[in-house]
N, C-alpha and C positions, 0 to 999 in steps of 0.2 A: 624539597628542592625546586619543584615547579614554581612554587610560590616566589622563590627568590629570583628565578630567571625572569618571570613577568614582571615582578616589582623593580628589578634593576633597570630593565631596559626601559620601563615606562617613565623613569625619573631622568634619563640622560639623553633624550633627543634633542636635536638642535643643529644648526648649520652656521658656518660663518656668513656674515652679511656680504652683499656684493661690494660694499665699499672698502672690504678688507683687501680686495684684489686690485683696486685701482693704482695704488702707488707702485705695483710691481709689473703693470701692463704698459705696454707703449700704444699711443694713439693709433686707431685703426681707421679703415675707410668708411669716412662719415655717410657715404652714399647707401651703405648697406645697414648702418646702425639703425636699430629700432626693435619693434617687438614682432615676433613671429608665432603662429599657432600651427600645430599639427593638423593634418587634415583626416586622420583616422576617425571612424564613426564612434568607436568604444572608447579607447584612451584619447586623452587630450593632452599630449605633450605641448610644452611651449619653450620658446628660446628668446632670450633678450640679448641683443648685441649692442654693447655701449660704445659711445664715441671714444671713451679713454681706453679702449681696448679690453675691457672686462666683459664678461659674459655669464649668464646663468641659465641653465637648462633644467626644466622641471619635467618630472614623470619619465625621464629617460636615463638609463636604459630599463629601469624598473619602475612600476607605479609607486609613488611616495618618495622617489629619490630625487634630491636636488644635486646638480653638479655645477660647479662654478671654476673659473679661471680666466685665461687670456685668449684673444682671438686676433687673428691676422687675416687678410686676404691675399692669395697669391694667383694672380689671374683669374681663371673660373673656378678657383677652389677657396674655400673658407676652412681655415685649420683652427680648431678648438684645442687648447692645451690646457687639460685639467690641473688644477693646482693640488699639490699633494698636502696632506695634513700638516699642520704645525706640529711637529713631533720631534723627539730626540732619537735619531737613528731608526725612524720608522715607527715608534711605539710612543704613547703618551698616557698618562693617568687621567681618567674621568672620575670626577667626584660629584655625585648627586647632592642635592640641597639636603640636609639634616630634616628629620622629621621634627615638628614643632607642636605646641599645644594647640595651635590652629588646626592641625591634621587630626589631633585627638578629639577636638570638639566636634568634628563632623561624623565621628563613630562612637562617640560615648554613650554610655548607657547599658542596660542589660548586663551589668556586671564587668563592663569595659571601662576602667577608671585610670589605666596608665597607658604609655605608648607601649610597653613591653607586652601588655595584655593584648593590645589591638594588633601588633604584630603576630604574636603567637596564634591569634584567631583568624589570621589572614585578612583583616580589614584593612591594614596598612602595609605597604610594600616592604618585605624583607631587606631587599637590597639597600634602600636608603636607611634602613636601621643599621645593618651591619657595616656598611662603608664607613660609619662613625663610631662604630662601638669598639672600644679598646679591648683586646683579647685578654681573657684571664687564663690562669693555670689550667692546662689540659684542653682548652678549647681549640678547634680546628680553624686555621687559616685557610681561607678561599681566594682563589685568583680566577678571574673570568677575563679571557682575552677574546675580543671580537672586533669584526671590521664594521664600523659604524655606517658605511655608505651602501655596501652591496649586499651585505649579510654573508660574506664569504666563511666557509669553515677554516678553522686553523689547520686541519690535517692532523698528521702525526708530529704535532709541535711538542715541545717540553716547556714546562714552566719552572722557574728557578726562584729561590729565595736566598739572598745573602744575609746571614745572621751576624750581629754585632761582634761575635766572638771569631768571625772570619770564615766560618763554615758555609759552604753552598749546598743546598739541598734541591735536588731535581725531582720533578715529577711528571708522569703522563696524564693525559686528560681521563676523567673519570668515567666519561661516557662517550667513547669513540672520538670524533673530531669536534665535539661541540664547544671545546675551549674552556671548560670547567676543570680547575685543578683543585685538589683539597690537600692539605698538608696536616695531617692528624698526629703524628708521632713527634711533635716538637718538644723541645725541652720547657720545662714549667717557666723558666725565666727568659725564653728566647725573645730576642729584640730584632725585628726585621729592619733591616737599613737598605736593601735594595731588591727590586723586583726584575727578574729577568725572563726573557722568552727566546726560544730557539726554534726557528721555523724550519719545517721539512725542506723547503726549497733552498735554504742556505744553512745546512746543518753545521757548518763550522764557525757560524757566526753566532755570539751571544750578545743580545741586546739589552742593556741594563737601564734602570730608572731607579735614582736614589729617592728615598722616602725618609721623612722626618716624623717626629713625634712617636706616640706610643703605638705599637703594633696593633693593627686593626683586624677584624674579623673577615674583611672582604676588601680586596683591591680590584678595581676595574681598569683593565688595560685596553686602549684601543689600538689597532695597528693599522698600518696604511699598506694597502695590498701592492701599491706600485713600488715602493721602497724595498718591501720584503720579498719581492717576486711572488707574491701569492696569487696575483691575478693579473691579467693583461688591462691595459688601459692607459690613460694618461694623454692620448691623442686621439681626436675624432675629426674626420674631414667630412665637408659637405660641398656638393657640387652646385655652382650658381647656374639657375636656369635663365632661359631667355626672357620669362615675365619677372625675373627678379626673385623668384622663390628658391628655397634651398632643398637639397635632397641629401640626406645623410648616408654614409657608407655603413652605418651600423647605429641601432639595430633595425634590420628589415626595411632599409630605404625609407625611413621616416621622412615625410614631406611637409616642409615648413613654408607656409605663406604669410607674407606681411599682413599685419592687422592694422586697422585704421587708427 
């Protein structure tokens, strides 16, 4: 299962481009638009404020994280409004690209002649294989629910499957709060028609995504921490300084200065 987790996440990284936010933002203060760099010696966060009212912040609040959305100035304060994930009621399905013969060619040899052999040997990511592999009778269906931006745990969430015969099957995570759910005792002819998640912060709300086609061995579901109340966020404020630099209120008063 460790190979599954590593392989799945290696295959599904990515963020929306800044252009995706332009249409939803109002033009902002042109005098503040531009590129800014953090002054910290170790971490090097950066901030781009665009004329069209969109922004992108890199390496904040955690290394490797990009945050994007809309910004506006209000007197000596700059307000950044993070854009929520494009989702259906706070969740969306992620589908990594399938493994191909090109992937196999990179690891072929030494008795490895098929994609299945390469996956079984740990040479290719199991997540990319399972996400496209139709379930056969008796095989376990797995559900992985995760936050793609902050790495937040799902806590005491519940994973749900809705089958073609109308039954709903509910499951707890198999390892604490890591968001991995395994459905082992499904009928041989079970056909999954919808994936659901119930988050501990909103226990009375079931969030569903319909799925088409053959039932797969793995479904990857991303959740939006803001929509599901799984984490704080959504708005960050920065204070405009006399030298036109910006200091954030989170995290740890990051200081951004204009770059040439």
